[in-house]
C-alpha positions as CSV (number, residue, x, y, z in Angstrom):
1,M,20.0,54.0,-19.3
2,R,18.8,50.6,-20.0
3,S,16.1,48.6,-18.2
4,N,18.5,46.0,-16.6
5,E,20.8,48.7,-15.1
6,L,18.6,50.5,-12.9
7,T,19.7,50.7,-9.0
8,T,18.0,49.1,-6.6
9,R,15.0,50.9,-4.6
10,P,16.2,51.8,-0.6
11,G,15.1,48.5,1.2
12,E,15.4,46.6,-1.6
13,V,16.1,43.0,-1.0
14,L,17.7,40.9,-4.0
15,P,18.3,37.2,-3.7
16,L,21.8,35.9,-3.0
17,V,23.6,33.1,-4.9
18,P,27.0,32.1,-3.6
19,L,29.3,30.9,-6.7
20,R,31.6,28.1,-6.1
21,D,35.3,28.7,-7.5
22,M,33.5,31.6,-9.9
23,V,33.4,35.6,-10.0
24,V,31.0,37.1,-12.6
25,F,31.9,41.0,-13.4
26,P,29.6,43.8,-14.5
27,H,29.2,43.6,-18.1
28,M,30.2,39.6,-18.3
29,M,28.0,36.9,-19.5
30,A,28.1,33.9,-18.0
31,P,27.0,30.1,-17.6
32,F,26.4,27.9,-15.0
33,V,24.4,25.6,-13.4
34,V,22.6,25.9,-10.0
35,G,22.2,23.1,-7.9
36,R,21.9,23.8,-4.5
37,D,18.4,24.3,-3.0
38,S,18.8,27.7,-1.4
39,S,20.2,29.1,-4.4
40,I,17.6,27.4,-6.7
41,R,15.1,28.8,-4.6
42,A,16.7,32.1,-4.7
43,L,17.6,31.7,-8.4
44,E,13.4,31.0,-9.2
45,A,12.4,34.5,-6.8
46,A,14.5,36.6,-9.1
47,L,12.8,35.0,-11.9
48,S,9.6,36.0,-10.5
49,T,10.4,39.5,-10.4
50,P,9.9,41.8,-13.6
51,S,13.9,42.8,-13.4
52,K,15.3,39.2,-12.8
53,R,17.7,40.7,-11.0
54,L,19.8,38.6,-8.4
55,F,22.8,39.4,-6.3
56,L,26.1,36.8,-7.1
57,S,29.1,36.5,-4.8
58,A,31.7,34.2,-4.5
59,Q,31.8,31.5,-1.2
60,K,35.3,32.2,0.9
61,D,35.1,27.8,0.9
62,P,33.9,26.3,-2.1
63,Q,33.9,23.1,-0.3
64,L,30.9,24.3,1.8
65,D,27.5,23.0,0.6
66,E,25.0,25.9,2.9
67,P,27.2,29.0,3.1
68,Q,26.3,31.2,6.0
69,P,26.7,34.7,5.7
70,G,30.3,34.5,7.5
71,D,31.3,32.4,4.4
72,I,30.3,34.5,1.3
73,H,32.3,37.7,0.3
74,S,31.3,41.1,1.0
75,V,31.3,42.2,-2.3
76,G,29.7,40.8,-5.6
77,V,27.7,41.8,-8.5
78,V,24.4,42.4,-9.3
79,A,23.5,40.4,-12.4
80,T,19.9,39.9,-14.8
81,V,19.4,36.2,-15.3
82,A,19.2,36.0,-19.3
83,Q,18.2,32.6,-20.1
84,S,17.3,29.9,-17.7
85,L,16.8,25.8,-18.4
86,K,15.8,23.6,-16.0
87,L,17.5,20.3,-16.3
88,P,16.3,16.9,-15.7
89,N,18.0,16.3,-12.5
90,G,16.3,19.4,-11.2
91,H,19.7,21.7,-11.5
92,I,19.0,25.0,-13.2
93,K,21.5,26.1,-16.3
94,V,21.2,29.9,-16.3
95,M,23.1,32.7,-17.9
96,V,23.4,35.9,-16.4
97,E,24.9,39.3,-17.5
98,G,26.8,41.5,-14.8
99,V,25.2,44.3,-14.6
100,R,26.7,46.6,-11.1
101,R,29.1,45.8,-8.9
102,G,27.8,46.2,-5.0
103,R,28.6,45.4,-1.5
104,I,26.4,43.3,0.6
105,A,25.0,46.2,3.3
106,G,23.0,43.7,5.3
107,F,21.6,40.2,4.8
108,E,17.8,39.4,5.4
109,E,16.4,35.9,6.1
110,R,14.2,34.8,3.0
111,P,12.3,31.5,2.9
112,G,14.6,28.7,1.9
113,Y,17.7,31.4,0.8
114,L,19.2,34.1,2.0
115,G,18.7,37.5,0.7
116,V,20.7,41.1,1.0
117,A,20.7,44.3,0.7
118,V,23.1,46.3,-1.4
119,E,25.3,49.0,-1.1
120,W,26.6,50.7,-4.3
121,S,29.5,53.5,-3.5
122,L,32.3,53.1,-5.7
123,L,34.7,54.3,-2.8
124,R,33.0,52.5,0.1
125,I,33.2,49.2,-2.0
126,L,36.8,49.4,-3.0
127,Q,38.3,51.3,0.4
128,V,40.9,52.9,-1.8
129,R,43.3,55.9,-0.3
130,P,45.1,57.9,-2.4
131,T,48.5,56.1,-1.1
132,A,47.1,52.7,-1.7
133,L,49.0,52.2,-4.8
134,S,52.4,54.1,-3.6
135,S,52.2,52.0,-0.4
136,A,51.8,48.7,-2.7
137,R,55.3,49.4,-4.6
138,E,57.1,50.4,-1.2
139,T,56.3,47.1,0.7
140,L,58.0,45.2,-2.4
141,T,61.6,43.7,-2.2
142,P,64.3,45.9,-3.5
143,E,64.7,42.9,-6.3
144,V,60.9,43.4,-7.4
145,R,60.7,47.2,-7.2
146,G,62.7,49.4,-9.8
147,P,62.3,51.4,-12.7
148,Q,60.7,49.1,-15.1
149,W,58.1,48.5,-12.2
150,N,55.0,50.4,-13.9
151,F,51.5,49.6,-14.3
152,S,51.4,51.3,-17.5
153,I,53.5,48.7,-19.1
154,I,51.1,45.5,-19.3
155,Q,52.9,43.7,-21.9
156,P,56.7,43.4,-23.0
157,P,57.7,44.9,-25.5
158,V,57.2,43.4,-29.4
159,K,60.5,41.9,-30.3
160,A,62.2,42.8,-34.0
161,S,61.6,39.2,-35.3
162,F,57.8,39.6,-34.6
163,S,57.1,42.5,-36.1
164,T,59.5,41.7,-39.0
165,R,57.3,38.7,-39.6
166,A,54.2,41.1,-39.6
167,V,55.7,43.0,-42.4
168,R,56.7,40.0,-44.4
169,V,53.1,39.1,-43.7
170,T,51.3,41.9,-45.3
171,E,53.7,42.5,-48.4
172,G,52.8,39.2,-49.5
173,M,49.1,40.5,-49.7
174,G,49.8,43.2,-51.8
175,V,49.0,45.8,-48.8
């Protein structure tokens, strides 16, 4: 287990940075600029810890300048700050790496920013029922539902003309 994948300790509260029009996933590197005073304080709090971890979650309304707990999606990602650069205007450009998906279990008011307790249980995060997939399929209209509607097919079949061109390219290369 790498050091940035350590789970939170019971009772540990991570600084929260609400994101506008952006979602970060586990194992994803994401650059963004932090400009809100509360988000800058949360980022500085994360940078002052050895783990440099914080919790990122999307705002429900990106127009809000100071989102409250009810304005933030409950599912987000614990992220590690990989790089940060203070800009001349006071904002901070940051590069984060998503570590693990989590759900906000509770909010804690910290000096100048919000902190969150994070819950890890994957089944509780997704709230998946065994029948969820079949229920979703049954709610589709008859025009959409049919034998061709299959999750295993992600891309349309490759056309013959494309595969013929691929063969001609490889033949010309002496392969």
